C-alpha positions as a printed Julia matrix, in Angstrom:
119×3 Matrix{Float64}:
  21.99   -2.66  14.68
  20.83   -3.73  12.09
  20.93   -1.42   8.62
  17.8    -0.64   6.83
  19.84    2.35   4.5
  17.45    3.51   2.57
  14.34    0.68   2.41
  10.82    2.31   2.59
   8.81    1.1    4.7
   5.63    2.28   5.65
   4.05    2.45   9.11
   0.86    1.42   9.99
  -0.03    2.21  14.12
  -3.08    4.52  16.16
  -1.01    5.07  18.75
   0.97    7.91  18.75
   3.81    6.46  21.0
   3.96    3.2   19.98
   4.43    4.95  15.99
   6.58    7.24  17.43
   9.29    4.91  18.96
   8.36    2.75  15.35
   9.51    5.87  13.76
  12.23    6.67  15.4
  14.11    3.2   15.45
  13.63    2.9   11.9
  14.96    6.81  11.23
  17.7     4.94  12.96
  18.47    2.37  11.53
  18.33    4.28   8.48
  14.9     3.6    6.58
  13.24    6.11   4.89
   9.41    6.14   7.06
   5.93    6.56   4.91
   3.35    7.52   7.48
   3.27    6.76   9.89
  -0.7     5.71   9.49
  -3.57    5.95  12.05
  -6.33    4.19   9.64
  -6.58    2.06   7.11
  -8.02    5.36   4.84
  -4.86    7.26   5.69
  -2.92    3.42   4.6
  -4.27    3.0    1.49
  -3.58    6.97   0.21
  -0.07    6.3    1.49
   0.7     3.65  -0.41
  -1.39    4.65  -3.11
   1.3     7.7   -3.17
   4.25    5.66  -2.04
   4.45    1.8   -2.74
   6.81    0.98   0.22
   9.13   -1.77   0.38
   8.24   -3.39   3.4
   5.39   -2.26   5.61
   5.2    -2.68   9.72
   1.1    -3.11  10.23
  -0.57   -2.78  13.59
  -3.7    -4.94  13.36
  -5.76   -3.35  15.17
  -6.47    0.77  15.16
  -8.73    2.11  17.49
 -10.61   -1.23  16.82
 -10.71   -1.14  12.97
  -8.48   -3.94  11.24
  -6.2    -3.53   9.11
  -6.86   -6.16   7.18
  -7.95   -4.21   4.24
  -4.1    -2.73   4.04
  -2.86   -6.44   4.56
  -4.54   -7.13   1.54
  -3.77   -4.04  -0.47
   0.4    -5.11   0.16
  -0.07   -8.58  -0.67
  -1.34   -7.58  -3.6
   1.19   -5.5   -5.07
   4.42   -8.46  -3.63
   5.31   -5.4   -0.43
   5.88   -8.03   2.69
   4.72   -7.3    5.65
   5.37   -7.7    9.37
   2.43   -7.82  12.12
   2.91   -6.0   14.97
  -0.29   -6.71  17.57
  -0.68   -7.99  20.94
  -2.61  -10.59  19.79
  -0.38  -13.73  18.6
  -0.27  -15.32  15.28
  -4.15  -16.05  16.5
  -4.79  -12.37  14.79
  -3.39  -12.46  12.02
  -5.37  -11.76   8.82
  -7.33  -14.32   6.71
  -4.83  -15.57   4.15
  -2.16  -13.9    5.52
  -1.11  -16.67   8.7
   2.43  -17.09   6.78
   3.67  -13.11   7.83
   6.27  -12.97  10.4
   4.47  -11.97  14.27
   5.95   -9.44  15.91
   4.22   -9.35  19.85
   3.49   -6.07  21.81
   5.56   -4.97  23.21
   8.69   -5.69  21.22
  12.18   -4.17  21.46
  12.82   -1.65  18.39
  15.85   -4.22  16.92
  13.59   -7.69  17.0
  11.55   -5.21  14.58
  14.91   -4.26  12.16
  16.37   -7.22  11.92
  12.78   -8.46  10.79
  12.24   -5.76   8.14
  15.84   -6.34   7.38
  14.99  -10.41   6.41
  11.87   -9.18   4.46
  14.2    -7.02   2.05
  16.6    -9.69   1.29
């Protein structure tokens, strides 16, 4: 299992069950979870309160695009992985080089992708 010992990871995911599974996988890997945030506004508040080291970002938050969150994370130098059912075509403008995890994904794939970003 990939270890994320103490890494502060923001989770932006609007589906409660998926958010719980992601949170459990990250906690099992030793991470500190910030969130999960289900809306852009919630995510932006969490970023202001406790800047994460890395983030996992769902693109579609109940019909709202999470591009503003991606923009703020990029501007602050916080790497992130996009978890989406839309594939790489759905990446926000200006974020084409961001790693993408296609939903549904294995929790181990998520922790490995985040560990790579933390290096």
